[in-house]
Backbone as CSV, one residue per row, in Angstrom:
resi,resn,N_x,N_y,N_z,CA_x,CA_y,CA_z,C_x,C_y,C_z
1,MET,68.631,91.239,67.224,68.724,92.647,68.270,68.263,93.685,66.935
2,ARG,66.841,94.178,67.619,66.487,95.624,67.040,67.467,96.489,67.334
3,SER,67.267,97.806,66.438,68.030,99.017,66.400,67.942,99.660,67.981
4,LEU,66.102,99.580,68.427,66.185,100.104,69.761,66.517,99.629,70.918
5,GLU,66.827,98.197,70.605,67.209,97.204,72.023,68.651,97.582,71.977
6,ARG,69.502,97.788,70.966,70.726,98.246,71.116,71.023,99.464,71.753
7,HIS,69.993,100.536,71.577,70.482,101.761,71.941,70.231,101.615,73.759
8,ARG,69.454,100.722,74.063,69.251,100.452,75.419,70.425,99.659,76.012
9,ASP,71.336,99.038,75.427,72.056,98.278,75.948,73.528,99.334,76.335
10,VAL,73.444,100.363,76.231,74.594,101.021,76.276,75.224,100.666,77.816
11,ALA,74.298,101.078,79.086,74.470,101.042,80.550,75.458,99.535,80.503
12,ALA,74.605,98.282,80.061,75.157,96.748,80.137,76.162,96.825,79.656
13,TYR,76.247,97.165,78.427,77.685,97.247,77.937,78.860,97.815,79.020
14,ALA,78.430,99.183,79.047,79.326,99.913,79.896,79.900,99.606,81.402
15,LEU,78.879,98.892,81.929,79.001,98.045,82.768,79.658,96.498,83.186
16,GLY,79.947,95.946,81.808,80.321,94.829,81.336,79.571,93.491,82.048
17,VAL,78.042,93.711,81.439,77.154,92.591,82.459,76.472,91.694,80.994
18,LEU,76.943,92.577,79.715,76.267,91.654,78.248,77.069,90.241,78.441
19,ASN,76.387,89.406,77.971,77.154,88.201,77.445,78.064,88.502,76.202
20,GLU,78.819,87.575,75.969,79.872,87.775,74.906,79.292,87.969,73.181
21,ALA,78.323,87.394,72.956,77.613,87.220,72.156,76.943,88.934,71.905
22,ASP,76.393,89.187,72.769,75.535,90.416,72.725,76.656,91.483,72.872
23,ALA,77.541,91.607,73.444,78.565,92.779,73.545,79.287,92.814,72.164
24,PHE,79.457,91.637,71.276,80.547,91.581,69.850,78.885,92.040,69.306
25,ARG,77.741,91.919,69.157,76.651,92.476,68.332,76.501,94.308,68.688
26,PHE,76.682,94.424,69.899,76.617,95.770,70.499,78.109,96.478,70.133
27,GLU,78.983,96.238,69.766,80.446,96.723,69.314,80.149,97.047,67.790
28,ASP,79.615,96.402,66.958,79.101,96.655,65.771,78.337,97.765,65.667
29,HIS,77.497,97.946,66.640,76.460,98.822,66.574,77.472,100.418,67.101
30,LEU,78.410,99.833,68.030,78.837,101.271,68.564,79.810,102.093,67.382
31,MET,80.520,101.190,66.655,80.963,101.609,65.367,80.238,102.672,64.291
32,GLU,78.914,102.507,64.769,77.934,103.613,63.569,77.187,104.232,64.215
33,CYS,77.252,104.706,65.577,76.294,105.499,66.328,76.973,106.302,67.288
34,PRO,77.405,107.679,66.849,78.168,108.485,67.832,77.384,108.481,69.207
35,LEU,75.941,108.293,69.214,75.176,108.766,70.422,75.616,107.840,70.964
36,CYS,75.460,106.611,70.980,75.845,105.690,71.969,77.383,105.505,72.730
37,ALA,78.355,105.879,71.596,79.592,106.170,72.049,79.871,106.974,72.750
38,ALA,78.927,108.064,72.601,79.111,109.269,73.786,78.612,108.648,74.956
39,ARG,77.718,107.682,75.013,77.119,107.413,76.251,78.026,106.264,77.309
40,VAL,78.351,105.845,76.382,79.404,104.666,77.005,80.725,105.500,77.542
41,THR,81.005,106.570,77.222,81.931,107.077,78.025,81.437,108.106,79.204
42,GLU,80.231,108.512,78.879,79.869,108.809,79.900,79.463,108.101,81.337
43,PHE,79.343,106.647,81.330,79.328,105.996,81.822,80.514,105.263,82.785
44,GLY,81.909,106.032,82.514,82.878,105.944,83.052,83.086,106.219,84.271
45,PRO,82.322,107.084,84.845,83.025,107.225,86.349,81.827,106.282,87.231
46,VAL,80.670,106.002,86.799,80.053,105.056,87.515,80.756,103.614,87.557
47,SER,81.169,102.818,86.181,82.365,101.460,86.019,83.108,102.006,87.117
48,ARG,83.674,102.931,86.789,84.943,103.200,88.025,84.677,103.086,89.285
49,GLN,83.777,103.844,89.695,83.224,103.651,91.357,82.826,102.166,91.607
50,LEU,82.076,101.455,90.703,81.758,100.086,91.187,82.924,99.163,91.100
51,MET,83.523,99.334,90.112,85.068,98.378,90.508,86.005,98.990,91.663
52,LEU,85.974,100.038,91.736,86.181,100.161,92.954,86.082,99.739,94.664
53,TYR,84.524,99.543,94.261,83.675,99.564,95.574,83.725,98.013,95.617
54,ARG,83.915,97.277,94.619,83.800,95.545,94.418,85.420,95.103,95.133
55,ARG,86.544,95.981,94.420,87.601,95.503,95.175,87.841,95.760,96.405
56,ALA,86.990,96.793,96.854,87.338,97.052,98.464,86.543,96.462,99.236
57,THR,85.484,95.517,98.899,84.621,94.866,99.618,84.825,93.250,99.460
58,PRO,85.113,92.742,100.961,85.437,91.031,101.047,84.641,90.502,100.750
59,ARG,84.836,89.415,99.904,83.787,88.175,99.383,82.770,88.008,100.342
60,ALA,82.930,88.073,101.508,82.336,87.549,102.660,81.170,88.835,103.026
61,VAL,81.595,89.925,103.111,80.580,91.072,103.244,79.378,91.127,102.094
62,HIS,78.203,91.404,102.551,76.942,91.604,101.732,77.688,93.270,101.212
63,PRO,76.905,93.483,99.620,77.344,94.578,99.137,76.557,95.945,99.428
64,LEU,75.811,95.818,100.267,75.006,96.653,100.684,75.072,96.758,102.384
65,THR,76.040,96.354,102.790,76.236,96.605,103.862,76.708,97.944,104.577
66,GLY,75.993,98.408,105.585,76.204,99.859,105.952,77.718,100.141,106.617
67,PRO,78.286,101.187,106.218,79.620,101.262,107.123,79.456,101.416,108.406
68,GLY,80.670,101.047,109.370,80.645,100.913,110.634,81.044,102.145,111.243
69,PRO,80.859,102.565,112.308,80.603,104.305,112.842,82.058,104.519,113.195
70,ARG,83.437,103.761,112.701,84.681,104.070,113.093,85.246,104.366,111.394
71,LEU,84.462,103.920,110.638,85.214,104.234,109.194,85.601,105.451,108.796
72,LEU,84.860,106.743,109.240,85.292,107.907,108.786,86.515,107.940,109.759
73,ASP,86.897,107.774,110.794,88.126,107.750,111.532,89.031,107.019,111.123
74,ARG,88.890,105.872,110.361,90.034,105.081,109.989,90.710,106.222,108.510
75,LEU,89.607,106.533,107.807,89.792,107.045,106.425,90.341,108.512,106.770
76,LEU,90.514,109.317,107.749,90.819,110.546,108.011,92.327,110.181,108.406
77,ALA,92.312,108.760,109.240,93.760,108.467,109.889,94.232,108.159,108.668
78,GLU,94.206,107.837,107.523,95.040,107.153,106.459,95.263,108.303,105.643
79,VAL,94.515,109.391,105.600,94.914,110.544,104.775,95.929,111.515,105.463
80,ALA,95.715,111.531,106.893,96.655,112.305,107.614,97.974,111.557,107.379
81,LEU,98.254,110.606,107.314,99.274,109.061,106.959,99.953,109.495,105.625
82,ARG,99.278,109.822,104.698,99.480,109.843,103.256,100.226,111.095,103.237
83,ARG,99.453,112.347,103.773,100.187,113.561,103.900,101.181,113.749,104.501
84,ARG,101.764,113.059,105.666,102.853,112.923,106.272,103.709,112.571,105.490
85,ALA,103.713,111.386,104.574,104.716,110.297,104.070,104.940,111.532,102.980
86,GLY,103.881,112.543,101.968,104.114,113.241,101.070,105.178,114.453,101.239
87,ARG,104.744,115.039,102.802,105.692,115.916,102.935,106.917,115.396,102.919
88,ARG,107.219,114.182,103.768,108.810,113.816,104.046,109.645,113.501,102.285
89,ARG,108.549,112.819,101.377,108.931,112.849,99.988,109.675,114.229,99.510
90,ALA,108.574,115.139,99.766,108.812,116.592,99.398,110.748,117.026,99.464
91,ARG,110.552,116.619,101.002,112.007,117.219,101.577,112.883,116.617,101.067
92,TYR,112.631,115.264,101.115,113.762,114.418,99.901,114.216,114.883,98.762
93,ALA,113.469,115.331,98.199,113.292,115.964,96.701,113.967,117.167,97.077
94,VAL,113.824,118.204,97.621,114.295,119.181,97.917,115.939,118.702,98.130
95,ALA,116.378,118.018,99.218,117.578,118.029,99.232,118.012,117.258,98.159
96,ALA,118.145,116.435,97.308,118.690,116.139,96.096,118.732,117.197,95.293
97,SER,117.747,118.142,95.089,117.920,119.300,94.085,119.133,119.909,94.350
98,VAL,119.719,120.242,95.585,120.410,120.782,96.174,121.497,120.437,95.634
99,VAL,121.792,118.926,95.830,122.677,118.165,95.871,123.340,118.227,94.055
100,LEU,122.133,118.330,93.454,122.414,118.364,91.629,122.770,119.562,91.730
101,ALA,122.219,120.713,92.134,122.798,121.942,91.906,123.901,122.153,92.403
102,VAL,124.728,121.727,93.201,126.135,121.915,93.611,126.808,121.164,92.926
103,ALA,126.548,120.065,92.400,127.435,118.769,91.444,127.520,119.802,89.812
104,GLY,126.974,120.523,89.367,127.085,121.366,88.449,126.040,121.487,87.204
105,PRO,126.284,122.317,86.501,125.371,122.657,85.575,125.332,121.438,84.298
106,ALA,126.369,120.526,84.247,126.386,119.474,83.168,125.562,118.482,83.163
107,LEU,124.625,118.340,84.345,123.755,117.092,84.858,122.362,117.872,84.773
108,ALA,121.509,116.742,84.247,119.948,117.240,84.084,119.224,116.270,84.170
109,VAL,118.070,116.484,85.345,117.184,115.507,85.219,115.622,115.668,85.067
110,LEU,115.147,114.785,84.202,113.974,114.671,83.618,113.355,113.837,84.430
111,ALA,111.946,114.213,84.759,110.993,113.580,85.561,109.684,113.963,85.301
112,GLY,108.620,112.711,85.378,107.533,112.946,84.829,106.364,113.430,85.954
113,GLY,106.995,113.491,87.473,106.134,113.810,88.554,106.991,113.621,89.666
114,GLY,106.625,114.462,90.869,107.431,114.291,92.134,106.549,113.879,93.301
115,ALA,107.019,114.813,94.160,106.208,114.209,95.718,104.976,115.080,95.473
116,GLY,103.725,114.402,95.405,102.496,115.033,95.540,101.652,116.038,94.188
117,GLN,102.921,115.429,92.691,102.647,115.910,91.647,102.318,114.867,91.064
118,PRO,101.000,115.259,89.888,100.689,113.923,89.094,101.946,113.594,88.360
119,VAL,101.834,112.171,87.793,102.635,111.539,87.030,102.182,111.612,85.244
120,ARG,102.667,112.000,84.812,102.710,112.482,83.576,103.286,111.553,82.337
121,VAL,102.809,110.906,81.307,103.721,110.014,80.459,103.026,110.268,79.005
122,GLU,103.324,110.115,77.958,103.064,109.964,76.629,104.174,108.986,76.004
123,ALA,103.183,108.727,74.234,103.709,107.962,73.953,102.996,107.850,72.409
124,THR,103.893,107.744,71.264,103.289,107.502,69.982,103.875,106.367,69.484
125,ASP,102.789,105.652,69.194,103.186,103.854,68.402,102.854,104.434,67.011
126,ALA,104.625,103.634,66.456,104.745,104.132,65.180,104.159,103.335,64.195
127,ARG,103.569,102.135,64.492,102.719,101.271,63.965,101.775,101.660,63.427
128,SER,100.597,101.888,64.747,99.259,102.048,64.850,99.042,103.776,64.725
129,GLY,100.164,104.347,64.668,99.757,105.758,64.972,98.937,106.480,65.676
130,VAL,98.660,105.767,67.000,97.896,106.482,67.808,98.997,106.853,68.657
131,TRP,98.355,108.313,69.313,98.906,108.952,70.076,98.441,109.083,71.400
132,ALA,99.008,108.742,73.042,98.116,108.912,74.126,99.026,110.021,75.100
133,ARG,98.553,110.385,76.016,99.238,111.115,77.233,98.206,110.607,78.478
134,VAL,98.733,110.188,79.322,98.377,109.977,80.622,98.603,110.633,81.702
135,THR,97.740,111.459,82.388,98.197,111.828,83.706,97.439,111.552,84.926
136,ALA,98.252,110.789,85.935,97.925,109.987,87.121,98.039,110.796,88.324
137,GLU,97.322,110.971,89.235,97.302,111.621,90.592,96.722,110.436,91.581
138,ASP,97.864,110.462,92.320,97.828,109.253,93.345,96.556,110.162,94.564
139,ARG,95.858,109.205,94.556,94.517,109.270,95.631,94.549,108.186,96.888
140,VAL,93.678,107.983,97.693,93.978,107.369,98.999,93.026,106.031,98.697
141,TRP,92.368,106.194,97.198,91.772,104.797,97.163,92.687,104.401,95.767
142,GLY,93.257,104.971,95.249,94.160,104.749,94.161,94.948,105.599,93.303
143,GLY,94.462,105.469,91.766,95.098,106.372,91.175,93.845,107.054,90.496
144,GLU,93.949,108.666,90.225,93.219,109.349,89.301,93.460,109.434,88.180
145,VAL,92.962,108.981,86.779,93.973,109.229,85.690,93.152,109.790,84.497
146,GLU,94.053,110.906,83.735,93.144,111.890,82.841,93.938,111.036,81.685
147,LEU,93.396,111.064,80.478,93.900,110.464,79.168,93.512,111.541,78.194
148,ARG,94.574,111.684,77.050,93.717,112.312,75.998,94.620,111.542,75.231
149,VAL,94.034,111.192,74.037,94.436,110.305,72.919,93.887,110.599,71.478
150,LYS,94.912,110.433,70.434,94.471,110.851,69.529,94.431,109.488,68.424
151,ASP,93.330,108.853,67.347,93.507,107.911,66.770,92.544,108.173,65.784
152,ALA,93.436,108.672,64.354,92.575,108.849,63.180,92.188,107.664,62.344
153,ALA,92.222,106.121,63.148,91.804,105.067,62.209,90.691,104.468,62.595
154,GLY,89.870,105.030,63.447,88.691,104.546,63.789,87.777,104.442,62.600
155,PRO,86.262,104.458,63.012,86.164,103.839,64.249,86.459,102.558,64.666
156,ARG,86.419,102.602,66.130,86.679,101.540,66.642,86.532,101.780,68.501
157,PRO,86.039,100.559,69.061,85.800,100.654,70.666,87.237,100.612,71.304
158,CYS,88.141,101.192,72.242,88.970,101.283,72.864,89.035,101.218,74.325
159,ARG,90.003,100.480,74.721,89.873,101.123,76.290,91.416,101.212,76.904
160,LEU,91.471,101.885,78.061,92.886,102.119,78.563,93.134,100.957,80.020
161,VAL,94.016,100.647,79.720,94.244,99.321,80.765,96.215,99.617,81.519
162,ALA,95.803,99.772,82.494,96.657,99.716,83.644,97.222,98.495,83.962
163,VAL,98.570,97.895,83.971,99.354,97.104,84.549,100.243,97.048,85.606
164,GLY,99.800,96.303,86.603,100.444,96.224,87.525,101.929,95.818,87.546
165,ARG,102.924,96.313,88.634,104.263,95.431,88.773,103.742,94.277,89.162
166,ASP,102.918,93.685,89.447,102.682,92.688,90.074,101.919,91.722,89.317
167,GLY,101.859,92.234,87.904,100.800,91.632,86.745,99.474,91.612,86.940
168,THR,98.823,92.358,87.844,97.345,92.523,87.769,97.268,93.578,86.548
169,GLU,95.828,93.836,86.062,95.539,94.571,84.845,93.805,94.936,85.321
170,GLU,93.825,96.082,85.262,92.520,96.981,85.512,92.334,97.660,84.033
171,THR,91.048,98.046,84.089,90.381,98.826,82.949,90.411,100.066,83.187
172,VAL,90.952,101.234,83.369,90.698,102.341,83.750,89.627,103.394,82.978
173,THR,89.288,103.285,81.810,88.078,103.700,81.506,88.262,103.221,79.523
174,ASN,87.085,102.994,78.765,86.706,102.912,77.690,86.028,103.758,77.057
175,TRP,85.954,103.855,75.900,85.287,104.709,74.531,85.512,104.046,72.831
176,ALA,84.878,105.131,72.250,84.703,104.576,70.646,85.207,105.804,70.446
177,THR,86.469,105.732,69.364,86.636,106.515,68.634,85.969,106.787,67.405
178,PRO,85.987,107.845,67.235,84.619,108.111,65.897,85.541,108.055,64.739
179,GLY,85.240,108.056,63.786,85.385,107.626,62.384,86.377,108.547,61.892
180,ARG,87.965,108.399,61.481,88.683,109.149,60.856,88.754,110.565,61.592
181,ASP,88.671,110.705,62.854,88.734,112.098,63.086,90.381,112.026,64.326
182,ALA,91.190,112.979,63.876,92.596,112.957,64.323,92.944,113.932,65.637
183,ARG,91.683,114.499,66.237,91.502,115.388,67.150,91.788,114.858,68.352
184,PRO,92.599,115.581,69.304,92.692,114.905,70.590,91.626,114.926,71.346
185,HIS,91.228,113.355,72.161,90.055,113.778,73.169,90.598,113.617,74.591
186,THR,89.946,114.060,75.421,89.877,113.646,76.990,89.034,112.787,77.362
187,LEU,89.697,111.680,78.273,88.948,110.998,79.066,89.173,111.100,80.525
188,ARG,88.424,110.680,81.229,89.338,110.548,82.806,88.332,108.929,83.477
189,GLY,89.182,108.556,84.355,89.012,107.330,85.054,89.506,106.988,86.228
190,GLY,89.714,105.750,86.518,90.536,105.607,87.909,90.861,104.156,88.220
191,THR,91.603,103.990,88.829,92.096,102.530,88.843,92.659,102.255,90.478
192,ALA,92.142,101.414,91.370,92.627,100.875,92.512,94.492,100.788,92.857
193,LEU,95.295,100.827,91.566,96.257,101.018,91.558,96.827,102.137,91.751
194,HIS,97.708,102.527,92.672,98.224,104.041,92.914,99.172,103.987,91.492
195,PRO,99.957,105.260,91.296,100.456,105.654,90.075,102.033,104.661,90.333
196,ASP,102.274,104.577,91.596,103.575,104.017,91.408,103.733,102.681,91.594
197,ASP,102.541,101.548,91.499,102.358,100.339,91.333,102.482,100.235,89.990
198,VAL,102.019,101.229,89.147,101.845,100.865,87.526,103.132,100.675,86.935
199,LEU,103.308,99.415,85.915,104.160,99.441,85.506,104.428,100.079,84.276
200,ARG,102.832,99.784,83.465,102.516,100.421,81.963,101.068,100.574,82.322
201,TYR,100.747,101.708,80.872,99.668,101.925,80.476,99.260,101.313,78.936
202,GLU,98.285,100.795,78.763,97.949,100.126,77.469,96.643,100.968,76.706
203,VAL,96.696,101.149,75.647,95.493,101.590,74.775,95.349,100.547,73.748
204,ARG,94.205,99.477,74.343,93.992,98.566,73.625,92.574,98.463,72.836
205,ALA,92.344,97.760,71.837,91.195,97.656,70.910,90.584,96.737,71.713
206,THR,89.392,96.651,71.485,88.211,95.683,72.043,88.772,93.894,71.345
207,ASN,89.427,93.944,70.280,89.901,92.737,69.797,91.250,92.334,70.599
208,GLY,91.832,93.055,71.367,92.883,92.713,72.327,94.041,93.140,71.476
209,GLU,94.165,93.984,70.628,95.570,94.623,69.916,95.916,95.828,70.642
210,THR,97.215,95.944,71.167,97.880,96.712,71.693,97.982,98.319,70.570
211,LEU,97.359,99.307,71.003,97.621,100.335,70.044,98.671,101.287,70.378
212,VAL,99.174,101.594,71.664,100.287,102.324,72.132,100.354,102.003,73.753
213,THR,101.480,101.941,74.096,102.213,101.560,75.515,102.618,102.943,75.864
214,LEU,102.665,102.998,77.106,103.224,103.917,77.945,103.501,103.644,79.326
215,PRO,104.946,103.872,79.567,105.277,103.348,80.695,104.993,104.042,81.802
216,GLY,105.032,103.440,83.275,104.330,103.908,84.633,105.162,104.776,84.750
217,ALA,105.043,104.692,86.710,105.875,106.035,87.039,107.324,105.448,86.860
């Protein structure tokens, strides 16, 4: 594969439609081409939306089927239901905080998030040296995720994987770590899993190695 053809394979690689051999060759190219690495990251929102659409569309439904006239009504009803549930959780959280305050100052409660608040977790792997922080916000369609990651051992293509409590796995976003760059990088992605349904997040290299693991909500 010529160099120009490798540049043209960015979209196919980011969307996961390259065959295994071409994907392997493109990953070798990705380690030496910062332009392609940046473009792979830019395709994150597109691949996320396609993934969410695929999961939400039954196999029997044609992918280009138009929405029915009552789709908006159903979406608005679901949003209203989630907002009411969020307000109930907020009231329970306030009641619990009052109980803790009355119990005395010796008890401290640490949490990564609350009702309607983002869930934030971070971790550093002592073996790989990779540090990552995940901030996940609940959405009607799943979880919107921001990742900040530091990896000075690049260059290497990586991805963030959300592992559900039921064992399912979803790729949240992917990127290519620049060579010997210890600065934190920020990426955004999404998953059909709601934050409460995520058991853990894993930063993985494309060879399958887990670089750092972060707990879920």
